[in-house]
N, C-alpha and C positions, 0 to 999 in steps of 0.2 A: 742059856746053853748055846744058842745060835752064835752069840757074840764070841764065846769062848772057842767054839769050833773055828770061826772065821780067823781069830787071832792065831790059833794053832796052825791053820793052813798057811797063814802069812809067814809065820816063823819057819815052817818047813821050806817054803819057797826061798826065803832069804838064806837059810842054811845051805840049801843045794846050790845057790848061786855063788857062795863064798868059795874062794880058791885058797885053801890053807897052804901057805908056803913056809910055815914055821916048823923048824925042827923041834923035837920034843926034848931038848936038853934043858938043864936047870941053871946053867951058868953061861952067860953071853955078854957081849958088849955091843952097843949101837948108839945112835944119836937120837935122843928124845926130841920130838919136833920143834918146840917143847910141847908136851901133852900130859895133862893130869886128869884124874876123874875122882869126884867126890860123890858117893852114893847118898840116897835119902832114906832107904829102908832102915827102920830101927832108930831113927833120929832121936836123940843126939849121939847115940852109939852106932856108928856107921862103918861101912867099908870105904876106903880111899886108897889112892895109889898113883903110880906113874906108869906111863905107857912108852914103850920104846921098841923099835924093830931090831933085827939082828944085823943091821948094816948102817952105814954112815952117810950115804948120799941122798939128797932130795927128800929127806924125811918130812919136811914141812908139807909136802903134798899129801901126807897121810892124815893131816889134822885140820886143814884150813878150808872152810867153805868158800872163802874169798878166792882161793886158787882153783878150787873145783869148778866154780862158775866161770871164772876168767878163761880157763883152758877147756871149758865145756866137756868135762869128764862125764862119761855115761854112768848110770847107776852101777853097772857091772865093774867099771873101772874104780869107782869109789869104794865099793865093797871089797874089791881085790886089794886096794891099798890099805883099807882099815884092817883086813885080815892079816896083814903083815905086822901089826902092832901086838906086843905082848903086854898084858896088864898085870903088873906085879902089885898086888893089893895087900892091905893090912887093916886090922880092926883098930879103931881109935874113937875117941870122944871129940866132938867138934871143938871143945875148948882145951883139951888135954895137950900138953907139950910132950913130944917124943922125937927121937932122932929121924924117923921116917917122915914125920910131918915137916920137920925143918928142911929135910932134903927136898921134899915135894914143893915146898915154898920157894926154894932156890931155883928149881926148874921152872916154876910158874912165872918167875920174874924175867926169865931169859927171853930175848927177842930173836935169837938164832938157835938152831939145833945145838944140843949140848951132849958131848960124849959121856955115856953113862955105863957103868958096869953093874949088872944085875945078877943076884943069886936068889934062886927060887927054892922053896921047900919041896915042891912037887913039879913035874912037867906041866906045861899049860894045858888046860882043858879046852877042847875045840867046840865051845858052845858060844852063844851070843846073847847079849843083853841090848835091847833096843827100845826106844820110845820115840814119840813124834818130835821131841824138842832137841835132844842131843844126838850126835852121830852114833852109829852102832859100835859096840865094844865086844871083842871076842878074845880068845886065848888068855883066859884068866888063870892066875896061880897065886898062892900065898907067897908073900915076899919074905925072904930070910935075911937078906942084906942088900945094900946098894950103895954105890959111891960114885961121885962125879970124877971124871978123868981129866977135866980141864976147868978153868975158871969160867963162870957164867958171864955172858955178855948182857949187861943190863943198861937200859936207857937211863939217862940222868933224871928225867921226870919221874920214872917209875921208882928209882932209888930214893929220890927226894920224898915222894908221897908215902912210901912204905915206912921210911924213917920218921916221918912226922905223924905222931900219934894224936894230934889235936884237930886234924882235918876230918870232917864227916865224910862217910863213904860216898854219898851222892855228889859232893863237891869234888872228891878225888876222881870219881868216874868221869865227870865232865872235863876235868883238867887233862886226864889221860887222853880222852877222845879229841879234845881241841889241840892236843900236841901231835895228833896224827897217828896214834897207836891203833892198830886194828881191833875191831870189836871182839874177835875171837881171843886175842891176847888179854884184853881187859877182863873178859869173862873168867879167864884162868886166874888172874891176879886176885879178883874178888873172891872166887871160889876157894882159893888157898888161904883165905882169912888174913889178907895183908893190907886191907883198906879199912878206914874208919877210925873212930876214937879207940885208942889203945886198949882200954879196959873192956871194950865191947867186941873186940875182934874174935872171930871164930870161923871155922870152916863153913862154907856155904855149899850145899849140894849143887852139883853142876847144872842140873835141870833148873833149879831156882835162880842161880846166878845169871844164866843166859837171859831169862825173862827180866830179871832185875835191872840188868844193864840197858836193855832195849827200852824198858819202861822209864827208867830214870832219865836217860838222854832225851827221849821224846817229850817227856814232861817239861824239861828245861827249855826245849825248843818251842813248845807250844806257848809258853809264857810270852815269848816275843812275837810269835806268829799271830796271836789274837789281836795284836795292835796294828797289824799291816792292813793295807787296802785289800779288798776282795779282787779275785781275778775277774776279768771282764768277758770271758768267753767260756763256752762249754768245751772242755778238753778231754780227749780219750787217749789212753795209753794202753799198750798190751805187751805181754812177753810170755815166753814159755821155756821151761827148763825141766827136762827129765819127767815129763808127764804132768807138770804143774803149770796150768795155763791161767794167766791173770788178765782180766779186763779191769782197768782202773779209770773211773769216771770222776772228773773234777767239775764242780758246778759253782757258779758265781754266788756265793753266800758266805755267811759267817762260818767259822771252823766247826765242822761236824765230821764224824768218822765212823764208818761201818765196814765190817768184813763179813761177807757171806760165802760160805764154802759148800760145795756139793761133790760127792764122790760118785763117779759113773759106775753103776753096778747093774748086772742083768736083772736082779730082782726089784729094781726101782731106785729112785733117787731120794737121798736123805739130805736135809739142809742143816747147817749149823751157822749161827750168826751171833755177833756181839757188836755193840755200837755205843757211841757217846755223842752228846750234843755239845754245845759251846763250852759249858762249864766242866766238861769231863765226866768220868765215871769214878765211883768210889769203891766198887767191888771188882774182884778179879774177873777177867773175861773167861769164864769157865766153859764156854762152848767151843770157841776157836782156840783157846789157850795161848801157848807161846807164839803162834803165828800172828796173832792179833798185834802183839807188841813189836814183832819184827817188821810187819807191814807198816805199822804206824811210824816207826823210826825212818824207814825209807821215804814215806810221805813227807814227814817233817823236814828231812834234809832237803828235799826238793823245794818245798814252800819257803824255807829259810833262804835258799839260794836265790829265789825269785823275789824275796821280800813281799810275799802275798799270802793271803789266807783263802781257804775254799772249803766247800763241803765235798768230802771224798767218799766214794764207794768202791770197795775192792771186791771183785767177784772172782773167786778161785774155783776152777774146774779141776778136780783131781782125777786124772785119766788112768786107765788100767796099766799104762806103761810105768806108772809110779808104784812099783811093786814092793819097794823097801823104803822105809822112812830114813832120810839122811839128815834129819835135824832141821830146825827152823832157820839156821844160818843160810841155807841155800834159798829159802823163801825171801829172806831179806835181800840177798844178792839178786835174785830174780826180779824183785820190784825195783831195786836200784837200777837194774838194767833197763827196765821199762821207762823210768824217768830220765835216762840218759839219751833217749831217742826224741825226735821231733814229734809232738803230739798231733793227733787228728783234731781238727776244729769242727764242731758239730753245730748245725743250725738249731737243733732242739734236742730235748731228752729222747724223744721218739727216734730221731735221726741217729742218735748215739746207739740205741739198742738195735737198730737195723744193722749198723756197722758191726756191732758185737756178734750178732747172729751169724755173720759170714765166716767168723773164725771159731765159734764155739760149737761143741758137739751137742750140748744141752740147749734147750730153748732159753734164750736170755730173758724171756718174759717171766719164766719161773723165778729167776733171781729178783726181777723187778717187783713181783708180787709179794716176795718175802721181806722187802726192804722197809724198815721202820723209818729210816732217815728220809727216804723219798716221800713217804706219806706225810712227813712233816715239812717238806721242802716248800718254801715260798709262803708259809703261813705266818712267819714271824713278821710283825709290823716293824717298819723302819722309820726313823725320824723324818725322812724326806716324804713319807706318805702323808704327813700332816701339813705339809707346806705347799 
């Protein structure tokens, strides 16, 4: 019951912070960022749909964590922008073909905002749907009809992979990523059921597609990273965005990865963690969930850029300022931001934790005591130990 009350309070806080600027009309035109959403409840019979504001300018700012982090939007600013989107949704089956699904797929392929005309059965409801993985969605209404008012602008690589029904989805995801397409846009293309072997294609709930893209990309990078030399020094990175504070410790050792999170609460601290050693994990990271895979991708991008491997520990302090979940995209960008800075070099692990303590509100020793990877650090025998 305490958990339900806590969730209810958080929903109330979010609702009160939202600034609803949407008129309650059933017919409007605007430019979809592009933005779609595929629900998961009732799977494979789910709600899905397109999101669009009632205007045509700067709509990409309503949908992309990459832009939110780059421009350092506050939580209030992100919520304000999200509350300008109207979610026209429809019932569908993940494998069923219908006109709304085809329209949604066209929008998902676009890399620039696309002018869309929307007809709703009812005025939008000023409620909100949120989770920790995908950004908040509000202004929901059943879709009666929709049509594009211009041709979609699609990158050649996207068009090629969507047309090719013989390429597996994990290969297609990597090709899109390597061609410079933003993670957020790859998520939408996968979610719209446009990637993979033709006969196997289906809608993928947005929550699942976000994690799937991060997981697939980091797996491919780790295959290469495991063959690189180890880093030679203890490195410490840090970053903070909207109440999410990260301390990232890299140690000279074979690839291992651990995320430990704790939310600052008056009633006491609770910790969540997931980890993997050199050969990876076979089960879903059910404690840290989507943030685990977003953090891992940021790490793998950094190690690949340096052509090195390391043991990595991510300590996330969730501060009271983070009163509304904005999705794991901002956590990926926050960690990318940490790795874009020059790291602190530490003389020892103890030295690293002393440095962390100067920035953290919680005692870093608590994180250290929870770490499974640190308990195992240095215990693996190496070939040079025998010579």
